[in-house]
C-alpha positions as CSV (number, residue, x, y, z in Angstrom):
1,M,18.3,-7.9,23.3
2,K,19.1,-10.0,20.1
3,T,21.2,-13.2,20.6
4,Q,23.8,-14.3,17.7
5,S,20.5,-15.4,15.5
6,G,18.4,-12.9,13.7
7,M,15.8,-13.1,16.5
8,S,15.4,-12.2,20.5
9,R,15.7,-14.8,22.6
10,A,11.9,-14.1,23.7
11,E,10.9,-14.8,19.9
12,L,12.7,-18.1,19.6
13,L,11.0,-19.3,22.8
14,S,7.6,-18.4,21.5
15,L,7.8,-19.5,18.3
16,P,5.3,-22.3,17.6
17,V,6.3,-26.4,17.4
18,S,7.6,-26.3,14.3
19,V,7.8,-23.2,11.6
20,D,8.7,-23.0,8.2
21,V,12.2,-22.5,6.7
22,V,11.9,-18.9,5.9
23,V,11.4,-18.4,9.8
24,A,14.1,-21.2,10.9
25,G,16.7,-19.4,8.6
26,R,16.0,-16.0,10.4
27,A,16.6,-17.5,13.4
28,I,19.9,-18.7,12.4
29,G,21.0,-15.7,10.4
30,V,20.2,-16.5,6.5
31,G,17.7,-15.1,4.6
32,R,14.7,-16.8,2.5
33,T,16.5,-18.0,-0.8
34,L,19.9,-19.5,1.0
35,A,17.6,-21.0,3.8
36,Y,15.6,-22.2,0.7
37,D,18.6,-23.2,-1.4
38,L,20.2,-25.3,2.0
39,A,16.9,-26.9,2.4
40,K,16.6,-28.2,-1.1
41,R,20.2,-29.5,-1.2
42,G,20.0,-31.2,2.2
43,E,22.6,-28.7,3.9
44,F,20.4,-26.8,6.4
45,P,22.0,-26.9,9.4
46,V,18.7,-28.1,11.4
47,R,17.1,-31.4,10.3
48,V,14.3,-30.4,7.8
49,L,11.3,-32.0,7.2
50,R,9.4,-32.3,3.7
51,L,5.8,-32.1,3.7
52,G,4.7,-32.2,0.5
53,N,6.1,-29.2,-1.4
54,R,6.3,-28.0,2.2
55,Y,9.9,-27.5,4.3
56,R,9.1,-27.4,8.5
57,V,11.6,-27.4,11.0
58,A,10.8,-28.7,14.4
59,R,11.0,-25.7,16.9
60,A,13.0,-28.5,19.6
61,D,15.6,-29.1,16.7
62,L,16.0,-24.9,16.0
63,L,16.6,-24.3,19.6
64,R,19.2,-27.0,20.4
65,H,21.2,-26.3,17.7
66,L,21.0,-22.4,19.1
67,G,21.8,-23.6,22.1
68,E,18.8,-22.9,23.9
69,D,16.8,-25.7,26.1
70,P,13.8,-26.8,24.3
71,A,11.9,-27.3,27.6
72,E,12.1,-23.7,28.5
73,A,9.5,-23.2,25.6
74,A,7.1,-25.6,26.6
């Protein structure tokens, strides 16, 4: 069963500790271009970490934003 996001609950809970902005965008229901645009403008709804030229999102922050308990994913 799909959640409000673009991923099922099982998919969300099986994500690695950090994901790229495309996967995080898919989880919150936005496409690749919009996800990068929001990250570059500092408007992505979840904290984005910039590592060199890469954007990463912590799974725990993403799960909290989506109303899931990060402890369940551990």
